[in-house]
C-alpha positions, 0 to 999 in steps of 0.5 A: 426464531421470529423473535430473534429476528425481531430483536436482531433486525432493528438492531443491525438497522440502527447500528448501519445507519449509526455508523453509517451517519457517522461516517458522512460528511457534514456537508452531505446531511440533509434534513437536520444537523448531523448530531440531531441525527446521531441522537435520532437514530440512537433514541428511536433504533428499537422503531425503525423510524430513526434509521429508516428516516436517516437512510431515506431522508438524512444522507445524500443521494449517491453516497453509498456503494463502492468507490463513493463516500466516506470509509471507516478511516476518514479517507475518501474511497475511490479506485485503489491503485496497486502501489507498483501502479501508483507514481506517487507512491514510487517517488517517495520510495526513492526521496526517503533513501540515502544515496549511496557513498562512492564506491572505493575499494577497501584495503583487502579488496585491493590487495586482492585485485593486485594478486589477480593482476599479478596472477594474470600477467604470470600466466599470460607471460607463460603462454607467450614464452616458449616451453621446454621443449622448443614450442611456442606454448600452442597446443598442435592440431 
């Protein structure tokens, strides 16, 4: 078990330092140029010298941890905002959407409206005209 740990620990530390070095901005690297740090980490990671040197002397202080530095995608990390709270995202939704054409009823809709209006007029006339029994169309209480 200890033999496995002696192999995995330097490997894990070397991979972490290598990825951290690659994702760190060139302006935030201290001591040596970034490309030199990459080679130092790759060539000396089994001996802990390169990765520990990078973590202690190479990277700028305060770039690790949540919300700081640059992630794997190259975008700056920061506080995350949900899309429905982000005004820029909401404005982009309306920008890409085409405006609907003005609403005009189709031929079928116009015919249906005409039939409904005629039916309504007929029903109103039936209610106004007295029925055959001499009543005026209203129910007695």
